[in-house]
Backbone and ligand atoms as CSV (ligand in chain L), in Angstrom:
chain,resi,resn,atom,element,x,y,z
A,1,MET,N,N,16.687,-6.508,-11.910
A,1,MET,CA,C,15.254,-6.176,-11.619
A,1,MET,C,C,14.498,-7.577,-11.691
A,2,THR,N,N,13.662,-7.658,-10.851
A,2,THR,CA,C,12.651,-8.690,-10.913
A,2,THR,C,C,11.563,-8.429,-11.859
A,3,ASP,N,N,10.971,-9.548,-12.354
A,3,ASP,CA,C,9.918,-9.369,-13.294
A,3,ASP,C,C,8.663,-8.654,-12.754
A,4,GLN,N,N,8.028,-7.850,-13.360
A,4,GLN,CA,C,6.957,-7.073,-12.974
A,4,GLN,C,C,5.655,-7.937,-13.331
A,5,THR,N,N,4.862,-7.745,-12.517
A,5,THR,CA,C,3.363,-8.464,-12.948
A,5,THR,C,C,2.338,-7.257,-12.536
A,6,THR,N,N,1.307,-7.270,-13.362
A,6,THR,CA,C,0.206,-6.266,-12.975
A,6,THR,C,C,-0.995,-6.980,-12.029
A,7,TYR,N,N,-1.049,-6.306,-10.767
A,7,TYR,CA,C,-1.975,-6.970,-9.897
A,7,TYR,C,C,-3.131,-5.916,-9.815
A,8,SER,N,N,-4.311,-6.683,-9.440
A,8,SER,CA,C,-5.604,-6.005,-9.155
A,8,SER,C,C,-5.777,-6.071,-7.463
A,9,GLY,N,N,-6.349,-4.862,-7.110
A,9,GLY,CA,C,-6.504,-4.910,-5.558
A,9,GLY,C,C,-7.462,-3.913,-5.290
A,10,GLY,N,N,-7.740,-4.058,-3.864
A,10,GLY,CA,C,-8.749,-2.894,-3.408
A,10,GLY,C,C,-9.124,-3.139,-1.934
A,11,CYS,N,N,-10.094,-2.406,-1.531
A,11,CYS,CA,C,-10.627,-2.608,-0.072
A,11,CYS,C,C,-11.619,-3.867,-0.078
A,12,HIS,N,N,-12.123,-3.886,0.947
A,12,HIS,CA,C,-13.007,-5.101,1.310
A,12,HIS,C,C,-14.301,-5.053,0.581
A,13,CYS,N,N,-15.086,-3.838,0.749
A,13,CYS,CA,C,-16.328,-3.841,0.148
A,13,CYS,C,C,-16.261,-3.645,-1.178
A,14,GLY,N,N,-15.244,-3.382,-1.966
A,14,GLY,CA,C,-15.088,-3.182,-3.434
A,14,GLY,C,C,-15.452,-1.753,-3.948
A,15,ALA,N,N,-15.679,-0.851,-2.930
A,15,ALA,CA,C,-15.833,0.590,-3.305
A,15,ALA,C,C,-14.418,0.999,-4.057
A,16,VAL,N,N,-13.377,0.792,-3.673
A,16,VAL,CA,C,-11.996,1.037,-3.836
A,16,VAL,C,C,-11.344,-0.101,-4.864
A,17,ARG,N,N,-10.925,0.241,-5.974
A,17,ARG,CA,C,-10.362,-0.922,-6.867
A,17,ARG,C,C,-9.259,-0.126,-7.552
A,18,TYR,N,N,-7.969,-0.798,-7.600
A,18,TYR,CA,C,-6.941,-0.245,-8.343
A,18,TYR,C,C,-6.139,-1.523,-9.181
A,19,SER,N,N,-5.421,-1.154,-9.990
A,19,SER,CA,C,-4.317,-1.975,-10.587
A,19,SER,C,C,-3.015,-1.332,-10.550
A,20,VAL,N,N,-1.880,-2.245,-10.331
A,20,VAL,CA,C,-0.660,-1.783,-10.091
A,20,VAL,C,C,0.497,-2.776,-10.600
A,21,LYS,N,N,1.424,-2.195,-11.226
A,21,LYS,CA,C,2.503,-3.105,-11.579
A,21,LYS,C,C,3.651,-3.193,-10.451
A,22,LEU,N,N,3.962,-4.368,-10.091
A,22,LEU,CA,C,4.743,-4.636,-9.167
A,22,LEU,C,C,5.789,-5.756,-9.427
A,23,ALA,N,N,6.966,-5.679,-8.809
A,23,ALA,CA,C,7.708,-6.943,-8.653
A,23,ALA,C,C,7.701,-7.530,-7.278
A,24,LEU,N,N,6.556,-8.487,-6.902
A,24,LEU,CA,C,6.291,-8.639,-5.635
A,24,LEU,C,C,6.843,-9.949,-5.154
A,25,SER,N,N,8.162,-9.794,-4.826
A,25,SER,CA,C,9.042,-11.004,-4.215
A,25,SER,C,C,9.143,-10.667,-2.697
A,26,THR,N,N,9.420,-9.429,-2.457
A,26,THR,CA,C,9.647,-9.128,-1.072
A,26,THR,C,C,8.812,-7.897,-0.577
A,27,VAL,N,N,8.158,-7.990,0.624
A,27,VAL,CA,C,7.336,-7.042,1.111
A,27,VAL,C,C,7.899,-6.616,2.475
A,28,ILE,N,N,7.512,-5.482,2.876
A,28,ILE,CA,C,8.116,-4.748,4.148
A,28,ILE,C,C,6.991,-4.775,5.243
A,29,GLU,N,N,7.389,-5.373,6.385
A,29,GLU,CA,C,6.524,-5.184,7.570
A,29,GLU,C,C,7.178,-4.061,8.317
A,30,CYS,N,N,6.579,-3.056,8.760
A,30,CYS,CA,C,6.987,-1.935,9.411
A,30,CYS,C,C,6.404,-1.959,10.789
A,31,ASN,N,N,7.175,-1.524,11.901
A,31,ASN,CA,C,6.692,-1.569,13.261
A,31,ASN,C,C,6.425,-0.182,13.749
A,32,CYS,N,N,6.214,0.797,12.793
A,32,CYS,CA,C,5.782,2.107,13.230
A,32,CYS,C,C,4.406,1.999,14.030
A,33,SER,N,N,4.056,2.992,14.650
A,33,SER,CA,C,2.806,3.069,15.524
A,33,SER,C,C,1.584,2.814,14.598
A,34,LEU,N,N,1.561,3.064,13.304
A,34,LEU,CA,C,0.271,3.053,12.544
A,34,LEU,C,C,0.538,1.492,11.831
A,35,CYS,N,N,1.693,1.294,11.433
A,35,CYS,CA,C,1.799,0.154,10.548
A,35,CYS,C,C,1.571,-1.209,11.439
A,36,ARG,N,N,1.942,-1.240,12.709
A,36,ARG,CA,C,1.875,-2.399,13.639
A,36,ARG,C,C,0.352,-2.551,14.056
A,37,ARG,N,N,-0.295,-1.440,14.184
A,37,ARG,CA,C,-1.775,-1.678,14.301
A,37,ARG,C,C,-2.421,-2.121,13.220
A,38,ARG,N,N,-2.190,-1.785,12.085
A,38,ARG,CA,C,-2.923,-2.150,10.761
A,38,ARG,C,C,-2.418,-3.510,10.447
A,39,GLY,N,N,-1.168,-3.885,10.683
A,39,GLY,CA,C,-0.797,-5.293,10.249
A,39,GLY,C,C,-0.500,-5.464,8.775
A,40,TRP,N,N,-0.198,-4.270,8.134
A,40,TRP,CA,C,-0.187,-4.499,6.741
A,40,TRP,C,C,1.049,-4.930,6.261
A,41,LEU,N,N,1.216,-5.673,4.923
A,41,LEU,CA,C,2.625,-5.895,4.304
A,41,LEU,C,C,2.656,-4.871,3.385
A,42,LEU,N,N,3.702,-4.140,3.161
A,42,LEU,CA,C,3.888,-2.971,2.266
A,42,LEU,C,C,4.718,-3.307,0.947
A,43,ALA,N,N,4.130,-2.896,-0.045
A,43,ALA,CA,C,5.197,-2.886,-1.453
A,43,ALA,C,C,5.091,-1.768,-2.012
A,44,PHE,N,N,5.985,-1.258,-2.731
A,44,PHE,CA,C,6.155,0.179,-3.258
A,44,PHE,C,C,6.043,0.187,-4.911
A,45,ALA,N,N,5.395,1.195,-5.368
A,45,ALA,CA,C,5.472,1.181,-6.780
A,45,ALA,C,C,5.540,2.922,-7.206
A,46,PRO,N,N,6.180,3.041,-8.186
A,46,PRO,CA,C,6.144,4.580,-8.762
A,46,PRO,C,C,4.537,4.944,-8.980
A,47,ALA,N,N,4.275,6.107,-8.710
A,47,ALA,CA,C,2.756,6.469,-8.908
A,47,ALA,C,C,2.461,6.226,-10.373
A,48,ALA,N,N,3.234,6.250,-11.418
A,48,ALA,CA,C,2.974,6.022,-12.823
A,48,ALA,C,C,2.583,4.537,-13.064
A,49,ASP,N,N,2.793,3.791,-12.224
A,49,ASP,CA,C,2.475,2.295,-12.336
A,49,ASP,C,C,1.080,1.870,-11.453
A,50,PHE,N,N,0.527,2.972,-10.944
A,50,PHE,CA,C,-0.534,2.697,-10.274
A,50,PHE,C,C,-1.758,3.304,-10.819
A,51,THR,N,N,-2.776,2.585,-10.945
A,51,THR,CA,C,-4.130,3.291,-11.579
A,51,THR,C,C,-5.205,3.000,-10.521
A,52,LEU,N,N,-5.839,4.042,-10.043
A,52,LEU,CA,C,-7.080,3.924,-9.333
A,52,LEU,C,C,-8.358,3.645,-10.289
A,53,GLU,N,N,-8.896,2.570,-10.182
A,53,GLU,CA,C,-9.925,2.496,-11.134
A,53,GLU,C,C,-11.361,2.893,-10.704
A,54,ARG,N,N,-11.577,2.762,-9.496
A,54,ARG,CA,C,-12.788,3.399,-8.887
A,54,ARG,C,C,-12.420,3.685,-7.416
A,55,GLY,N,N,-13.400,4.495,-6.832
A,55,GLY,CA,C,-13.407,4.762,-5.414
A,55,GLY,C,C,-12.766,5.933,-4.823
A,56,ALA,N,N,-12.191,6.905,-5.831
A,56,ALA,CA,C,-11.491,8.064,-5.316
A,56,ALA,C,C,-12.594,8.913,-4.212
A,57,GLU,N,N,-13.758,8.848,-4.506
A,57,GLU,CA,C,-14.605,9.370,-3.670
A,57,GLU,C,C,-15.009,8.869,-2.303
A,58,ALA,N,N,-14.573,7.524,-2.248
A,58,ALA,CA,C,-14.810,6.672,-1.036
A,58,ALA,C,C,-13.570,6.857,-0.177
A,59,LEU,N,N,-12.549,7.400,-0.493
A,59,LEU,CA,C,-11.347,7.612,0.227
A,59,LEU,C,C,-11.262,8.671,1.235
A,60,ILE,N,N,-10.986,8.387,2.442
A,60,ILE,CA,C,-10.639,9.253,3.391
A,60,ILE,C,C,-9.313,9.359,3.787
A,61,GLU,N,N,-8.580,10.453,4.043
A,61,GLU,CA,C,-7.131,10.522,4.161
A,61,GLU,C,C,-6.818,10.711,5.735
A,62,TYR,N,N,-5.866,10.162,6.057
A,62,TYR,CA,C,-5.408,10.309,7.521
A,62,TYR,C,C,-3.800,10.388,7.484
A,63,GLN,N,N,-3.469,11.401,8.399
A,63,GLN,CA,C,-2.230,11.894,8.423
A,63,GLN,C,C,-1.656,11.911,9.743
A,64,PHE,N,N,-0.351,11.487,9.939
A,64,PHE,CA,C,0.223,11.665,11.316
A,64,PHE,C,C,1.701,11.872,11.189
A,65,ASN,N,N,2.209,12.043,12.269
A,65,ASN,CA,C,3.874,12.200,12.310
A,65,ASN,C,C,4.061,13.491,11.360
A,66,LYS,N,N,4.966,13.067,10.493
A,66,LYS,CA,C,5.464,14.295,9.522
A,66,LYS,C,C,4.720,14.557,8.420
A,67,LYS,N,N,3.492,13.810,8.517
A,67,LYS,CA,C,2.374,14.041,7.393
A,67,LYS,C,C,2.872,13.873,5.929
A,68,ARG,N,N,3.994,12.890,5.747
A,68,ARG,CA,C,4.542,12.986,4.328
A,68,ARG,C,C,3.811,11.911,3.569
A,69,VAL,N,N,3.113,11.178,4.068
A,69,VAL,CA,C,2.235,10.007,3.658
A,69,VAL,C,C,0.795,10.199,3.747
A,70,GLN,N,N,0.043,10.248,2.602
A,70,GLN,CA,C,-1.395,10.108,2.741
A,70,GLN,C,C,-1.825,8.717,2.815
A,71,HIS,N,N,-2.439,8.430,3.982
A,71,HIS,CA,C,-3.049,7.135,4.340
A,71,HIS,C,C,-4.337,7.272,3.927
A,72,LEU,N,N,-4.918,6.438,2.893
A,72,LEU,CA,C,-5.986,6.581,2.392
A,72,LEU,C,C,-6.986,5.269,2.652
A,73,PHE,N,N,-8.133,5.457,3.289
A,73,PHE,CA,C,-8.904,4.281,3.738
A,73,PHE,C,C,-10.083,4.363,3.185
A,74,CYS,N,N,-11.004,3.395,2.944
A,74,CYS,CA,C,-12.317,3.338,2.496
A,74,CYS,C,C,-13.222,3.687,3.461
A,75,ARG,N,N,-14.155,4.794,3.167
A,75,ARG,CA,C,-15.057,5.215,4.180
A,75,ARG,C,C,-16.214,4.155,4.549
A,76,VAL,N,N,-16.421,3.278,3.420
A,76,VAL,CA,C,-17.354,2.228,3.796
A,76,VAL,C,C,-16.903,1.069,4.699
A,77,CYS,N,N,-15.855,0.473,4.448
A,77,CYS,CA,C,-15.373,-0.696,5.220
A,77,CYS,C,C,-14.077,-0.454,6.003
A,78,GLY,N,N,-13.568,0.743,5.833
A,78,GLY,CA,C,-12.315,0.974,6.608
A,78,GLY,C,C,-11.149,0.528,6.384
A,79,VAL,N,N,-10.859,-0.161,5.255
A,79,VAL,CA,C,-9.762,-0.977,4.895
A,79,VAL,C,C,-8.831,0.068,4.211
A,80,GLN,N,N,-7.615,0.008,4.560
A,80,GLN,CA,C,-6.642,1.031,3.874
A,80,GLN,C,C,-5.807,0.191,2.975
A,81,SER,N,N,-6.205,0.197,1.730
A,81,SER,CA,C,-5.476,-0.729,0.657
A,81,SER,C,C,-4.390,-0.180,0.015
A,82,PHE,N,N,-4.275,0.991,0.107
A,82,PHE,CA,C,-3.038,1.765,-0.392
A,82,PHE,C,C,-2.826,3.264,0.340
A,83,GLY,N,N,-1.530,3.785,0.067
A,83,GLY,CA,C,-1.317,5.082,0.381
A,83,GLY,C,C,-0.562,5.784,-0.640
A,84,ARG,N,N,-0.413,7.169,-0.477
A,84,ARG,CA,C,0.616,7.930,-1.446
A,84,ARG,C,C,1.337,8.779,-0.654
A,85,GLY,N,N,2.570,8.921,-1.288
A,85,GLY,CA,C,3.701,9.588,-0.675
A,85,GLY,C,C,4.932,9.801,-1.611
A,86,ASP,N,N,5.866,10.384,-1.209
A,86,ASP,CA,C,7.122,10.569,-1.840
A,86,ASP,C,C,8.190,9.531,-1.503
A,87,GLY,N,N,8.827,8.804,-2.433
A,87,GLY,CA,C,9.949,7.919,-2.122
A,87,GLY,C,C,11.219,8.676,-1.642
A,88,PRO,N,N,12.194,7.986,-1.235
A,88,PRO,CA,C,13.474,8.511,-0.755
A,88,PRO,C,C,14.003,9.440,-1.925
A,89,ASP,N,N,13.703,9.162,-3.078
A,89,ASP,CA,C,14.119,9.965,-4.252
A,89,ASP,C,C,13.466,11.255,-4.511
A,90,GLY,N,N,12.158,11.342,-3.711
A,90,GLY,CA,C,11.586,12.364,-3.987
A,90,GLY,C,C,10.312,12.118,-4.984
A,91,LYS,N,N,10.418,11.067,-5.505
A,91,LYS,CA,C,9.471,10.895,-6.621
A,91,LYS,C,C,7.960,10.263,-6.050
A,92,ALA,N,N,7.038,10.570,-6.682
A,92,ALA,CA,C,5.632,10.206,-6.364
A,92,ALA,C,C,5.508,8.644,-6.175
A,93,THR,N,N,5.263,8.174,-5.249
A,93,THR,CA,C,5.315,6.715,-4.863
A,93,THR,C,C,3.887,6.363,-4.396
A,94,VAL,N,N,3.582,5.038,-4.488
A,94,VAL,CA,C,2.279,4.487,-3.940
A,94,VAL,C,C,2.699,3.369,-3.129
A,95,ALA,N,N,2.291,3.339,-1.925
A,95,ALA,CA,C,2.406,2.255,-0.984
A,95,ALA,C,C,1.293,1.325,-1.107
A,96,ILE,N,N,1.507,0.092,-1.338
A,96,ILE,CA,C,0.451,-0.996,-1.578
A,96,ILE,C,C,0.402,-1.845,-0.364
A,97,ASN,N,N,-0.887,-2.194,0.082
A,97,ASN,CA,C,-0.942,-3.251,1.051
A,97,ASN,C,C,-1.029,-4.518,0.349
A,98,ALA,N,N,-0.095,-5.256,0.351
A,98,ALA,CA,C,-0.071,-6.578,-0.197
A,98,ALA,C,C,-1.108,-7.456,0.073
A,99,ARG,N,N,-1.700,-7.355,1.313
A,99,ARG,CA,C,-2.793,-8.071,1.760
A,99,ARG,C,C,-4.132,-7.844,1.103
A,100,CYS,N,N,-3.988,-6.756,0.270
A,100,CYS,CA,C,-5.285,-6.358,-0.356
A,100,CYS,C,C,-5.161,-6.693,-1.914
A,101,LEU,N,N,-4.193,-7.288,-2.298
A,101,LEU,CA,C,-4.095,-7.734,-3.660
A,101,LEU,C,C,-4.894,-8.987,-3.995
A,102,ASP,N,N,-5.485,-9.145,-5.001
A,102,ASP,CA,C,-6.274,-10.263,-5.491
A,102,ASP,C,C,-5.337,-11.469,-5.712
A,103,GLY,N,N,-5.544,-12.669,-5.242
A,103,GLY,CA,C,-4.919,-13.867,-5.602
A,103,GLY,C,C,-3.404,-13.888,-5.215
A,104,VAL,N,N,-3.082,-13.017,-4.192
A,104,VAL,CA,C,-1.754,-12.997,-3.729
A,104,VAL,C,C,-1.660,-13.926,-2.343
A,105,ASP,N,N,-0.775,-14.874,-2.329
A,105,ASP,CA,C,-0.709,-15.620,-0.986
A,105,ASP,C,C,0.382,-14.969,-0.239
A,106,THR,N,N,0.246,-14.074,0.660
A,106,THR,CA,C,1.280,-13.428,1.537
A,106,THR,C,C,2.112,-14.221,2.217
A,107,SER,N,N,1.588,-15.483,2.608
A,107,SER,CA,C,2.655,-16.385,3.303
A,107,SER,C,C,3.626,-16.940,2.441
A,108,LYS,N,N,3.727,-16.628,1.035
A,108,LYS,CA,C,4.693,-17.161,0.083
A,108,LYS,C,C,5.736,-16.192,-0.045
A,109,LEU,N,N,5.400,-14.726,0.487
A,109,LEU,CA,C,6.315,-13.733,0.256
A,109,LEU,C,C,7.431,-13.552,1.215
A,110,THR,N,N,8.382,-13.121,0.938
A,110,THR,CA,C,9.616,-12.820,1.738
A,110,THR,C,C,9.273,-11.340,2.537
A,111,VAL,N,N,9.442,-11.556,3.753
A,111,VAL,CA,C,8.978,-10.410,4.533
A,111,VAL,C,C,10.243,-9.698,5.188
A,112,LYS,N,N,10.555,-8.530,4.885
A,112,LYS,CA,C,11.684,-7.745,5.449
A,112,LYS,C,C,11.160,-6.923,6.670
A,113,GLN,N,N,11.728,-7.041,7.650
A,113,GLN,CA,C,11.252,-6.048,8.784
A,113,GLN,C,C,11.963,-4.681,8.677
A,114,VAL,N,N,11.160,-3.724,8.851
A,114,VAL,CA,C,11.731,-2.441,8.593
A,114,VAL,C,C,11.376,-1.610,10.252
A,115,ASP,N,N,12.346,-1.082,10.681
A,115,ASP,CA,C,12.275,-0.258,11.854
A,115,ASP,C,C,11.584,1.123,11.883
A,116,GLY,N,N,10.498,1.089,11.378
A,116,GLY,CA,C,9.995,2.663,11.029
A,116,GLY,C,C,9.716,3.272,12.267
A,117,ALA,N,N,9.545,2.619,13.540
A,117,ALA,CA,C,9.158,3.189,14.755
A,117,ALA,C,C,10.479,4.161,15.196
A,118,SER,N,N,11.637,3.759,14.554
A,118,SER,CA,C,12.777,4.566,14.980
A,118,SER,C,C,13.250,5.779,14.015
A,119,LEU,N,N,12.361,5.922,13.005
A,119,LEU,CA,C,12.627,6.989,12.062
A,119,LEU,C,C,12.192,8.327,12.376
L,1,ZN,ZN,ZN,-14.384,-0.515,1.156
């Protein structure tokens, strides 16, 4: 296990703010129809390690395909800083947009390509 750090993050306008515990060395770039448009870099955390500090009322949910993931974006600025779903083990998981974390230089992270388009 890599060491975990608690990060703060959120949307652009500040309506949505959260904190999350992550071991952020590798992030995932997915080529599915949604991720490639959004251009986000993904990190995953158990739902228990994620705290939504504010903005629950600002979130709009978007679903597509198998509707297994709640893609949540801010109704004010449109930024999707995180999403909720179930991990491969069936446990509640949060997908974090690493580009929305405070003070993280995403150019320093290892990016793993995932072929989500074929799933
Ligand atoms: Zn916002």
